[in-house]
N, C-alpha and C positions, 0 to 999 in steps of 0.2 A: 741813327739807326745803323745797325751793322749789316743789314741786308737791303738791297735796293734793286730795282730793275733799271736797265738802260737799254738803249736801241742802237744796233749797229747794222746797217744795210737793211732795216725793217725787221730785223730778228730780235726778240726780246732775250736778253741775257742777265744773269743774275751776278750781282757785285757783293762780295762778302768781305767785311772788313771790321775791325774793332770799333765800337761806337765811342764818340767822345767822353760820354759820361762813364766810360768803363776804362778810362786810360790809367786811372790810380790803382786798379786791381792788378795784382800779380799774375792772375790767370782769368781770362775771360773765355767762356765756352760759347761757340756758336749754337743757337737754340734749336736749330733744325737738323736731325740727323741724316736727312736726305738731300743731297747736294747735286744739282743738275750738272749734266756733262757741259763743259765750255764755260761754266762759271768763272767769273774773275775774282781772284783772292789777292787781297791787298795785305801785305805785311810790313808793318812799320820798320823803321831802321833800328829801333831798340827791342825788337821782339822777334819770336819764331812761332811758327804755326805747326802744332803737332796733331797728325791724323791717328786716331785711336779706334780701335774696334776690337770687341771679344776680349778684352783684358789684355791687349797688347799694342804697342806702338807700330804702326805699319810705315809711317815716314814722317820726315819732317822738312818743312820749307823755310828758307831764311828770308830776310828783307827783300822787297820788290813786289811787282805786280805779276801774278802768275795766272795763266790759263789752264784751267783744270781739265787735262785730256791725257789720257794714258800713253799717248803716242809720244808725248814730249815729257812726261813725268811717269816713268814706268811702274812705280809703286802703287799708282792709283788703280792699275788693272786689278790688284787684289781687292778693291773695294766696289768693283761695278756690280750692279744689281741686274741679275740675269732675268728677273721677271720683267723689268722694263726694257729688255733687249739692250742694255748697257747704256741707257739714257740717263741714269742716275748712279751717284756714288752713295753707298750706306756707310757713314763715319761720323764719329765725334770730331770736331775741329777745336783745338784749344789754342788760343793766343796766350803765349807765355812772355812776360816782359823780363828781359835780361838786364836792365840797368840796375843800379844799386838803389834800394829803398832806404831812406834816411829818417830820422826823427820818430821812429817807432817807439812809443813809450811802454813801460812796464812798472809795475809796483805791487806790493803786497806784503803780507807778514812772513817771516821765515819761521817762526814758532820760539818756544822757550829754548834758550841757548844758555847753558851754564857758564858764567863768567869765571875762568879758572883762577883769577887772582883772589876772589872772594868766596867762590863756591855757590854763588847765587844764581839761580836760573832767571833770566830776564827775557821778557817779550821783545824780539828783535824784528826789524823791518827792513826792506830794501826797496828802492826805487831808481829809476834812471831811464835811459833811452838806448836804442841799438839801431844799428844799420845792417841790412842783409841783401844778398842778391842770389838769383838763380844761376847755378853752375852747369846744370844738366837738365833742360827742360823735359826730356824723356822720361828721366827717373822720377821727376816731381809729378808727372801725370800717372806713371805706372804705380808707384808706391804710395803717393797721397791722394791725389784727386781722383784718379781711376778707380781706386779701391773703396771710395766713399769715406775715408778718414776725415777729409775736409772738402766742403763744396768749393767751386772754382773762386768764388768771392771771398771765402773764408780763409784763405792761406796765411794772411797777415795775423788776423786773430790767433790762429793756430800757432804760428811762430812765437807770438807773445806769450802764449801759455807755455811753450817748451822752454823759452828763456827764463820765465820765473820759476818754473819747476826746477830746472838745473842749477839756477843760482840758489834756490832754497837749499838744495841738497849739498852743494859744493861749499857755500859759506859756512853751513852748519859743521860740515867735516873740517874744513880748514880752521875754524875757532878751536874745534876739540882736539885736532891734531898737533897744531902749533901753539896751543895755549896761549893765544893772543889775548890780552885783557881786553874786555870790550870797549872801554872808554878809549883805548889806543885805535881799535879798529873805527869806532865811530868818529874820531877826529880825523880819519883819512890817512893814518900812518901806513896802512898796509893795503890802501887802494890799488897800487899798481899790481902787487902780488895777486890780489883777489881778481882782478880783471883778466889777467893773464891765464889764471887756472881756470876761470868760467869761460873764456872765449875757447879755450882748448877743449874743455868738456862739451861745449855746445856744438862745435864743429864736429866732434865725433859723433854726437847725437843725431845731427841734421844731415850729415854727409850723405847718407843713403837715400834722402829724399831730394837730393840734387840741389841743396841749398847750402850757403856759407855765411856765418856771421862775420861781418867786415870789422865792427868796432863796437864798443860800449861808449856811451857818453853820459855825463852828469851822474855817475854812479855813486850811490850813497848807501851805506849800512848805517841804520839809526836805531835808537831806542828812546823811549818815552823820556821827556825832559825831567819829570820826577824820579824816574829810575836812575837817571844819571846823576842828579844831586844825590840820592841815596848811595849810590856806589862810591862817589867821592868821599862821603863821609866814612863808609866803611873802610876804604882805603886809609883815609887819614887816622882813624882810630887804631887800626891794625899796625900802621907804621910806628905810631906813638908807642903802643905797648911793647913792640919788638925792641925799641930803642931803650925805654926806661922802666917798663913795668915789671919785667921778670915774670916767673912762672905763676907766682901767688897772686900778682895783680891782674894778669892775663885770666886766671880762673874766675876770679871775682867778677871780672867784666863779662866774660863769657856766660857765666851763670846767670848773672843779672839781667843781660840781654835777653837770654832764653826765657826766664822766668817772667819777664816784662813784656814778652811779645816782640822782642828785638828792638826795644827801645821806642822812644817817641816818634821819630821819623818814619821807621818802618811799621810801627803799629798802625799809622795812618794809611800806609800802603797795603796793609794786610787786611783790605776790606773796608776801608774807610768810606766807601760810598754805599755802604749797606748792601751791595750785591756780591761783594767778595771777589770783583774782578779787577780792582784798580791797583796801582802801585807795583812795586817790585816782585812780589810773589803771588798777587791776586788772591789774598787770604791766608797766607801762609807766613806771617810774620815771625812765629815762633820758629819755624824751620830755618829762617835766615839766620837767626842768632846762633841756632845749634850747628848749622852748617859751617858758619865762620868760626865757632868754638872749635869744632872738630879739626878745621885746617890749620888754624893757629896753633892748637894744642900739638898737632904732629910737628909743626916747625920748632915750637918751644922745647918739646921733648928731646929733639935732635941736638939742641944747643945747651940744655941745662941738665944738671944732675938730676937722677931720679928721684922722685918725690918719696917720702917716707911711706912704708907699708900702712894702710889705714888700721889693719887688724893688729900689727904689732904696737902701733902707736896708741891705739885704743887700750890694749891691754896694759901697757905701761902706764897710761894715764889713770886707768882704773885702780892699778895696784898703788900708785901714788895717792889716790884719793882715799883708798881704804886705809892707808898708813897715816893719814892725816898731814901728808906731806905736799898736799895741793897749795900752790902759791896763792897768797892773798890777792884778791882783785882778778882772778881767772875764773874761766868756765870751760865745760867740754862740750864738743859736738854731740848732739843726740843721735847723729847718723853713725859717724865713725869713731867717735870717742876721743878725737884728738883734742889737745888743750888749747884754748882760745883765749885771747884778751876779752874782758867783758864787753868792750865797745865794738867787737867784730860782728858784721851783719852777714857774712859768708864765711864758710869754713875753707882755709886755704888748701886743705888736703883733698877733700872731696867736692867742694863747691856747693854744699848744701846751705840753704838760707836758714839763719838762725833767728829765734825769736827774741 
């Protein structure tokens, strides 16, 4: 119990202290706003007692045993109840723990983040643990607990929510701003940079509440295992085509991936569970192929000569056909008119699938 009666010289006096079952709380509030004069207040070595009334902090007492009397604690004079001839103090007393709280766990989804290397949005998650401590108990009471943003016993869950929210925002921003490939991030290559950025953002966010994040631990940014496998395959295909395929081979690959729902592996990820929520894009396998196609096409166009104009090519091919000059064993694309080998399945000029 945080309140008990004890007797000294036959006179009953009240003892106020944090109960053992509330030792793990960042803040514990004494349940009775009326405190008798001469009550004994015990403040443990790792805490401070904050006296709060009418939206403001009236005073704070440090560790030790205190007899609540305005003659030796002057600020208590502001709390005397005149209706009882000064026999009671009207105040809310908060016991605030000042030690570091460790091992607070957090975790949850960041959301869809576009992988800059493939152009594919991937569901990304984060989890870990953090430690924090109170730096200013008065600010904590005035700006958080006293305003009703969190109950006294809810400070730690509130901190967990702030950590996760800030991490979601910052990790997404870092991935977009720095264009870090997701597979590098999930392998831990940028963990130190992410932790530094997140701790800085968190400190800025919670400083006005008299709190500070001390450190993050076991910090992991992760993606689904199936998504990781699919991304690796996309990276491998893209690297191979950049090395040996050339523009024509790339366009056949990109068009084929798009037409077939981004290939066998991504087609399963694009709604393979029947609910449209699994895999790399959760039902958008076609978009995977198109996104990859667009990115790789831009890269290839920067390195390769410009492709022939489809209209000019079609006109020339048409004229040659009309004059009987079409080469034996060839055909024409029905979309752009470009000349094709009879065995071609895709047009190298426009990417259209051929019959």
